[in-house]
N, C-alpha and C positions, 0 to 999 in steps of 0.2 A: 544430513548427508545429501538427499534429494538438492535441499535449497543453494548448498555448495555447488554441486554441478551444473545447475540451472544458472548460477551467477557467474561461474566460469566459462558458461557457453555464451552467456550475454557477452561478457569482457571479449571473449575471441572474435565473435560477430563485430563488436565494435572496433576492434582491431583492425580486423579486414577492411572494414568500411573506412576506417582512419587512414590507412596503408592507401587503398585505391584512390581515397581524396589527395594523399599527399604525393602523389605520382601523376595527377592532374592538375596540379597546383600552378605550374608555368602557365598553362594554356589560359586559365580561366580564374583569377584569384576572386574575384569579388563571388561569383557562384560556389566557389570551392568553401569559403569563409561560411555563406549561407548553410551550407550542407555540413559542415563541422559542427556548428550550431546547433541544427537539426539532430544530429546523432547524439552530441552529449546532453542536449535538454531531454531526451525520452531516454534516459539511463535511469534504473530504480532510486538512484539517489535523488535527482531531480523530483521524479514522480513522489517520492516521500516526503520531500521538502514540499509541494503540493497539495499534497495531502494534509500534511500537518497544518499548512496554513488555513487551508479550508475547515477543519475541523475546529482551530483557535476562533476563526469568523464565526463559526455556527455556536461555540460557546458563548462568545459576545452577544450574538442575535440573541441567544435565549436568555441572557442574563438581562439584557435591555428591554426586550419586547416580551419576555416571558415565554418559557419553555413550553407552555401550553399550546401555544400557536404553533411549534414546530417539533414535533415529536417524531424522529427517526431514529431509533437506537440501534437498528441492524445497520443502517448506513455509519452512524456515528463509531461503533464498532469495529466496521471494517475497514475506515479510515485510520482509526487509532492502529489496529493491529499489522495493516500493510505499515505503517511509519514505523512501529516497534519492531517488527520483523524483518525491516531492511537494516534496522539500526544493531541487529544480532539480540535483541532482547528477548526475554521469554515472557510469555503473557497469561497472568492465571484466570481463571474465571472471574474471582473477586474484580481483579484490575478490568476486565472485559465489561462486567456489568458496571464499573465505575465511568468508565470510558463512555458507555451507552446514555448515560446523563437520563436515565429512567428508574424507575422501581424495579430492586431485584428479580423480583418475579417476572416483571415484563422481560427485563433483560435475560434471563435466562431461558425463558420460553422462546426468545430470537435466536440465542444462541443454539437451541435444540432445532430450530427451521432451519438457519444456516448450515450446521451439521447434516441436518438431512437433505438437503440441498446439493451436498458436496463441495461448500465453497470453505468449511471449516474442518479442522480434526481436533478432536479432544484427546489427551493422552495423559493418565494418570501419573504425577510425581513419583517416581520410585523409591524417593527417599521418605516421603511423607504423603501415606496414601490419601488423606484428606484432602489434599490438592490437586488439581488438576491444570494442567497446560492447552492453551489454545494456539494453533498456528493455521494458517492460512493454506489450503490445498493448494497443489500446483494447478487445478482449475482455478480457484479463487484467487490465486496471484495473478494468472492470465486475463481473467475478467478485470480485476480490479487495473491493471496496467493498460488494458482496453480502455475501459472509462476515463482513468486519469489521462491518459494520452490524446483522449478525443476532447478531453476540457482545456488541454495544457495550451498555454497562449502559443502562437505561432511567432516564427522569428522572419 
């Protein structure tokens, strides 16, 4: 529910910016066009695409060079969770462990750290108590957006 409210808020903000840009289009078409691209490029959908690309690049890098050189299970989980959450998918602890590309014990330890830092929330599945779902908290989403936006290519 909170995620939907946040998305609705983000869409309203984007719509307001787009409206302002549309009103100014007669004055400065080239500048307006650049601003429209900036607004659209900062949406969660765009950021999730970047996160997915970086996640895939990390998997390729590990495959070619060996994952023992590059082990960041928490970052891998955060990237994957951001992508999956933006696509409306639920992520189980098992899936997050797989996404971490590390030993399950290592991944579980990092999940607990991320929960303690307030970046992840864990909820037991109501239909199967043996399974739990992970989601990025509002703080986790905000911080992931901040990092992804900072690394996003400028137009």
